[in-house]
C-alpha positions as CSV (number, residue, x, y, z in Angstrom):
1,X,5.0,-18.9,23.1
2,X,7.2,-17.9,20.2
3,X,9.0,-20.5,18.2
4,X,12.4,-20.0,16.7
5,X,11.6,-18.9,13.2
6,X,14.3,-18.9,10.6
7,X,15.1,-15.2,10.7
8,X,17.3,-15.2,7.7
9,X,14.7,-16.9,5.5
10,X,12.0,-14.4,6.7
11,X,14.4,-11.5,5.9
12,X,15.2,-13.0,2.5
13,X,11.5,-13.3,1.6
14,X,10.8,-9.8,2.9
15,X,13.7,-8.4,0.8
16,X,12.3,-10.0,-2.3
17,X,8.8,-8.9,-1.6
18,X,9.8,-5.3,-0.9
19,X,11.9,-5.2,-4.1
20,X,9.0,-6.6,-6.1
21,X,6.7,-4.0,-4.5
22,X,9.1,-1.2,-5.2
23,X,9.5,-2.2,-8.9
24,X,5.7,-2.5,-9.2
25,X,5.1,0.9,-7.8
26,X,7.8,2.5,-10.0
27,X,6.3,0.9,-13.1
28,X,2.8,1.8,-12.1
29,X,3.9,5.4,-11.6
30,X,5.6,5.5,-15.0
31,X,2.4,4.4,-16.8
32,X,-0.2,6.2,-14.8
33,X,-1.7,9.3,-16.3
34,X,-3.7,10.4,-13.2
35,X,-1.4,12.9,-11.3
36,X,-2.6,11.9,-7.9
37,X,-2.2,8.2,-8.5
38,X,1.2,8.8,-10.0
39,X,2.2,10.7,-6.8
40,X,0.8,7.9,-4.6
41,X,2.8,5.2,-6.5
42,X,6.0,7.2,-6.3
43,X,5.6,7.7,-2.6
44,X,4.9,4.0,-2.1
45,X,8.0,3.1,-4.1
46,X,10.1,5.4,-1.9
47,X,8.7,3.9,1.3
48,X,9.4,0.4,0.0
49,X,13.1,1.4,-0.3
50,X,13.0,2.3,3.4
51,X,11.5,-1.1,4.2
52,X,14.2,-2.8,2.1
53,X,16.9,-0.9,4.1
54,X,15.4,-2.1,7.4
55,X,15.5,-5.7,6.3
56,X,18.8,-5.6,4.4
57,X,20.8,-4.4,7.4
58,X,20.0,-7.6,9.3
59,X,20.3,-10.0,6.4
60,X,23.4,-12.1,6.5
61,X,23.2,-13.6,3.0
62,X,25.1,-12.3,0.0
63,X,23.0,-13.3,-3.0
64,X,21.5,-9.7,-3.3
65,X,24.9,-8.0,-3.4
66,X,25.4,-4.4,-2.3
67,X,22.2,-2.5,-1.4
68,X,22.6,0.2,-4.0
69,X,23.3,-2.3,-6.8
70,X,20.3,-4.4,-5.7
71,X,18.0,-1.4,-5.8
72,X,19.1,-0.7,-9.4
73,X,18.7,-4.3,-10.5
74,X,16.0,-5.0,-13.1
75,X,12.6,-6.0,-11.9
76,X,11.7,-9.7,-11.7
77,X,9.3,-9.8,-14.7
78,X,8.0,-13.2,-13.5
79,X,6.8,-11.7,-10.2
80,X,3.0,-12.1,-10.0
81,X,2.5,-8.3,-9.3
82,X,4.7,-7.3,-12.2
83,X,2.9,-9.7,-14.6
84,X,-0.5,-8.5,-13.4
85,X,0.4,-4.9,-14.0
86,X,1.8,-5.8,-17.5
87,X,-1.6,-7.4,-18.3
88,X,-3.5,-4.3,-16.9
89,X,-1.3,-2.0,-19.1
90,X,-2.1,-4.1,-22.1
91,X,-5.8,-3.8,-21.4
92,X,-5.5,0.0,-20.8
93,X,-7.1,-0.4,-17.4
94,X,-3.9,0.1,-15.5
95,X,-4.7,2.8,-13.0
96,X,-7.7,1.1,-11.5
97,X,-6.2,-2.4,-11.9
98,X,-2.8,-1.3,-10.5
99,X,-4.5,0.0,-7.4
100,X,-6.5,-3.2,-7.0
101,X,-3.3,-5.2,-7.4
102,X,-1.6,-3.0,-4.8
103,X,-4.4,-3.4,-2.3
104,X,-4.1,-7.2,-2.7
105,X,-0.3,-7.2,-2.3
106,X,-0.3,-4.9,0.7
107,X,-2.8,-7.1,2.4
108,X,-0.7,-10.2,1.7
109,X,2.4,-8.4,3.1
110,X,0.5,-7.4,6.3
111,X,-0.5,-11.1,6.7
112,X,3.0,-12.5,6.1
113,X,4.8,-9.9,8.2
114,X,2.4,-10.3,11.0
115,X,3.1,-14.0,11.1
116,X,6.9,-13.4,10.9
117,X,6.6,-10.9,13.8
118,X,4.7,-13.5,15.9
119,X,7.2,-16.3,15.2
120,X,10.5,-14.4,15.3
121,X,12.3,-14.7,18.7
122,X,15.0,-12.0,18.0
123,X,13.4,-8.8,19.5
124,X,15.2,-6.4,17.2
125,X,14.1,-8.2,14.0
126,X,10.6,-8.7,15.4
127,X,10.3,-5.0,16.1
128,X,11.3,-4.3,12.5
129,X,8.6,-6.6,11.1
130,X,6.1,-5.0,13.6
131,X,7.0,-1.5,12.4
132,X,6.8,-2.5,8.8
133,X,3.3,-4.0,9.4
134,X,2.1,-0.6,10.8
135,X,3.6,1.2,7.8
136,X,2.1,-1.3,5.4
137,X,-1.4,-0.8,7.0
138,X,-0.9,2.9,6.2
139,X,0.0,2.0,2.6
140,X,-3.2,0.0,2.3
141,X,-5.3,2.9,3.6
142,X,-3.6,5.3,1.2
143,X,-4.2,3.0,-1.7
144,X,-7.9,2.5,-0.6
145,X,-8.3,6.2,-0.5
146,X,-6.8,6.7,-4.0
147,X,-8.8,3.8,-5.4
148,X,-12.0,5.5,-4.1
149,X,-10.9,8.7,-5.8
150,X,-10.0,7.1,-9.1
151,X,-13.3,5.2,-9.1
152,X,-15.3,8.4,-8.4
153,X,-16.5,7.1,-5.0
154,X,-17.1,9.5,-2.1
155,X,-13.7,10.4,-0.8
156,X,-13.2,10.6,3.0
157,X,-12.3,14.3,2.6
158,X,-15.8,14.9,1.1
159,X,-17.7,13.0,3.7
160,X,-18.5,16.1,5.8
161,X,-20.0,17.8,2.8
162,X,-22.4,14.9,2.2
163,X,-23.3,14.6,5.8
164,X,-24.2,18.3,6.1
165,X,-26.3,18.4,2.9
């Protein structure tokens, strides 16, 4: 049985999380030299904007201001993902580390949003969280695939070649 979850608090947390993720992916794309990884990070940043829109529409608070202004606001440099990326850039291991950070963060989002979807009574808001969980699982798979490529592991597109040989 579902309990009445504070929907607005869940939306506020989701908005902050998605904004932090978007900022992380934009920054990762800007410092990544690998063209494929850069493309993945840009795609993920764009998809986080879509998630933000989904949550923003239902959020009743005003602390974020207008959506377009919020998107353009500076990143939270104290956000754990942003700080971890900054450290990775400083160590010049940013592509691999950025993908590792992204995997960890996407998994955390899946866990949080799954819990929110379970606890939220409002069917419309619950369906938004359920949809975002599915999309976030796809993000995780995409990042895993790119991580395997960057690390020189057998990529799923090459698996048939190895099986046949």
